[in-house]
C-alpha positions in Angstrom: -103.7 9.0 2.2 -101.4 9.2 5.2 -100.1 5.8 4.5 -99.2 6.8 1.0 -97.4 9.9 2.2 -95.4 8.0 4.8 -94.4 5.4 2.1 -93.3 8.3 -0.1 -91.2 9.8 2.7 -89.6 6.3 3.3 -88.7 5.9 -0.4 -87.1 9.4 -0.4 -85.0 8.6 2.6 -83.8 5.3 1.1 -82.9 7.1 -2.2 -80.9 9.7 -0.2 -78.9 7.0 1.6 -78.1 5.1 -1.6 -77.0 8.4 -3.3 -74.5 9.3 -0.5 -72.9 5.8 -0.4 -72.5 5.7 -4.2 -70.2 8.8 -4.0 -67.6 6.9 -1.8 -66.3 3.8 -3.6 -65.1 0.9 -1.4 -61.4 1.1 -0.3 -60.0 -2.2 -1.4 -56.8 -1.7 0.8 -58.7 -0.9 3.9 -57.3 -2.9 6.9 -54.1 -3.8 5.1 -50.5 -2.6 6.0 -49.2 0.0 3.6 -45.4 -0.2 2.7 -43.5 3.0 1.9 -43.7 3.9 -1.7 -40.6 3.9 -4.0 -41.5 7.5 -4.8 -41.8 8.5 -1.1 -39.8 11.7 -0.5 -37.6 10.4 2.3 -36.7 7.2 0.4 -35.9 9.0 -2.8 -33.7 11.5 -0.9 -31.7 8.8 0.9 -31.2 6.8 -2.2 -30.0 9.8 -4.2 -27.6 10.7 -1.4 -26.1 7.2 -1.4 -25.7 7.1 -5.1 -23.9 10.5 -5.1 -21.1 9.2 -2.9 -18.2 7.9 -5.0 -17.3 4.3 -4.1 -13.6 3.4 -4.3 -12.9 0.6 -6.8 -11.1 -2.2 -4.8 -8.8 -4.1 -7.2 -6.2 -5.6 -4.9 -7.1 -8.9 -3.4 -4.6 -8.6 -0.5 -6.3 -8.7 2.9 -3.2 -8.4 5.1 -1.8 -5.1 3.9 -5.3 -3.6 3.9 -4.8 -3.3 7.7 -2.0 -0.8 7.1 -2.6 1.0 3.7 -5.5 2.5 1.7 -6.0 -0.6 -0.4 -8.1 1.3 -3.0 -4.8 2.9 -4.2 -3.5 -0.4 -5.6 -4.2 -2.4 -8.7 -4.4 -6.2 -9.2 -0.7 -6.5 -8.9 -0.5 -4.2 -5.8 1.0 -1.3 -7.6 0.0 2.3 -7.0 0.8 5.6 -8.6 2.7 6.9 -5.5 6.4 7.7 -5.8 9.1 9.4 -3.7 9.6 12.0 -6.4 12.4 13.4 -8.6 13.7 15.6 -5.8 14.2 12.6 -3.4 17.7 12.3 -2.0 19.1 9.4 0.0 20.1 10.2 3.6 21.6 7.0 4.9 23.6 6.3 8.0 24.7 2.8 9.0 26.8 1.9 12.1 28.2 5.5 12.1 29.0 5.8 8.4 27.2 7.7 5.7 26.3 5.9 2.5 25.4 7.2 -1.0 24.6 5.7 -4.4 26.0 5.0 -6.9 29.5 4.4 -5.4 32.6 2.3 -5.9 34.9 0.0 -3.9 37.5 2.8 -3.5 35.0 5.1 -1.8 34.0 2.4 0.7 37.6 1.6 1.4 38.2 5.1 2.6 35.6 4.5 5.4 37.2 1.1 6.3 34.9 -1.2 4.4 36.6 -4.0 2.4 35.4 -7.0 0.4 35.0 -10.1 2.5 37.3 -13.0 1.8 34.2 -15.2 1.6 33.0 -13.5 -1.6 33.1 -15.4 -4.9 34.4 -12.3 -6.6 37.4 -10.0 -5.8 38.4 -6.6 -7.1 40.0 -8.0 -10.3 37.1 -10.3 -11.2 35.6 -9.5 -14.7 31.9 -8.6 -14.8 30.1 -9.1 -18.1 28.1 -6.3 -19.8 24.7 -5.9 -18.1 25.6 -8.3 -15.3 24.8 -7.8 -11.6 26.6 -9.5 -8.8 26.3 -9.4 -5.0 29.2 -9.1 -2.6 29.6 -8.6 1.2 31.7 -5.8 2.6 33.0 -5.9 6.2 34.6 -3.6 8.7 37.3 -4.4 11.3 34.6 -4.4 14.0 32.8 -7.3 12.2 29.9 -5.2 10.9 28.8 -6.2 7.4 26.7 -4.8 4.5 25.7 -6.5 1.2 26.3 -4.5 -2.0 25.1 -5.1 -5.6 27.5 -4.3 -8.4 26.1 -3.5 -11.9 28.0 -3.3 -15.1 26.2 -0.8 -17.3 28.9 -0.8 -20.0 28.8 -2.6 -23.3 31.8 -4.7 -22.5 33.3 -6.6 -19.5 35.0 -4.6 -16.8 36.8 -5.3 -13.6 34.7 -5.3 -10.4 36.6 -2.4 -8.9 35.4 -0.2 -11.9 31.7 -1.2 -11.6 29.2 1.0 -9.9 27.7 -0.2 -6.6 24.0 0.4 -7.2 22.3 -1.2 -4.1 23.0 -1.9 -0.5 21.1 -4.3 1.8 21.1 -4.0 5.6 19.8 -6.8 7.8 18.0 -5.7 10.9 19.7 -7.6 13.8 17.9 -5.5 16.5 15.6 -8.4 17.5 18.3 -11.0 17.5 21.0 -9.0 19.2 19.4 -6.0 20.9 22.5 -5.4 23.0 24.9 -5.0 20.0 22.7 -4.4 17.0 23.8 -2.6 13.8 22.0 0.8 13.9 20.7 2.2 10.7 18.8 5.3 9.5 17.5 5.2 5.9 15.7 8.5 5.3 14.1 8.3 8.8 13.5 4.5 8.7 15.1 2.9 11.8 15.6 -0.6 13.3 12.8 -0.4 15.9 9.9 0.7 13.6 6.6 -1.0 13.3 4.8 -1.2 9.9 2.6 1.9 10.6 5.8 3.8 11.6 7.3 3.0 8.2 4.2 4.4 6.4 4.1 7.5 8.6 7.8 8.1 7.7 8.0 7.2 4.0 4.3 7.4 3.1 2.3 4.9 1.1 4.5 2.4 -0.8 4.6 2.3 -4.6 4.2 -1.4 -4.5 4.0 -4.3 -2.0 4.5 -8.0 -2.4 3.7 -11.1 -0.3 6.7 -13.4 0.1 4.8 -15.6 2.5 1.8 -15.5 4.8 3.4 -13.0 7.1 6.5 -11.8 5.2 6.1 -8.8 2.8 8.3 -6.2 1.2 7.3 -2.6 0.5 8.8 -0.8 -2.6 9.2 2.9 -2.6 10.1 3.9 -6.2 11.7 7.3 -6.9 9.8 7.7 -10.1 7.6 5.6 -12.4 10.4 5.6 -15.0 12.7 3.1 -13.3 11.2 0.8 -10.8 14.7 -0.5 -9.7 15.5 2.8 -7.9 14.4 3.6 -4.4 13.9 1.9 -1.0 12.6 -1.6 -0.3 11.6 -2.5 3.3 11.2 -6.1 4.3 8.7 -6.6 7.0 7.1 -9.3 9.2 3.4 -8.4 9.6 2.9 -10.9 12.4 5.7 -9.5 14.5 5.0 -6.0 13.1 8.7 -5.4 12.5 11.3 -4.5 9.9 13.6 -7.5 9.0 15.8 -5.8 6.3 16.0 -2.7 4.2 17.5 -2.1 0.7 18.2 1.2 -1.0 19.2 1.4 -4.7 20.0 3.8 -7.5 20.8 2.5 -11.0 22.5 4.8 -13.4 
C-alpha cells in the first residue's frame, strides 16, 4: 500500500514538471546575436531626420570653381540665376580716369585717349550694320586700354559715330609691380584673389574654363542681355586676376 502511494506521488510530481515546461516554448534565437530592428525607435527617428533634410542637386561637373563658389547654384553649363540687378551702375576708374558706357571716341579724346596708330581701323573707317570691332586707345604716358565698338544701326556708319560698348583692362600688376596700371571696377582691384572677387561682386552669373587653371567669371546685369556686365579673367593656380572687362550694349 505504501509503495503504491509513493508511486502515485512520483507520477504527480512528473506530471507537474511536464505541465510547467509546456507553458514556455523553446526560444529558437537563444544564444544568437540580435541586430537592431528596422522598426527600432532610434533607427526610425534618425532615418526620418536624414530624409527631411533637403539635399542640393549638384548639376555642374566643375571641380575647380567648387573651391570658391556654392556649386549647387549652377546648372550643367555653369550658369546661375544670380545677377547684378537693374539698379547696378558702373563705377570704373583706370589710371586716374573715370570710364562709363556706352561712350564715343570724342568723349575719350577729352581725357587724352586717342586711337593707336597700330589699329586696323581709324575714325573714318566704315563699320557694317551689326558689326563689332576691337581697337586700342593709348595715352601720352603709354597707358593703353582696349575698346569694343558696336554698330547697332541698320546701315554702315563711321567708326567715330559708333558706340563703344566694352572696355578690357589687362592686369599688369604681377608683371610690372613698380609701374602697374591701377584699376578699380566697382570695387574690383589689381591685387585681388578669387575669394576677394566673390566677396566684392558676389557669386558670378556664369563661369567658364578656358584651360586647366584659366577661368573667367561673368557678372550679368540682368537675365535679359547676357552681353552686359563685368567679366573677370582669373588664374586659379596663382589665385589672381589677369584681366577685367566691363560692357554695356544699347
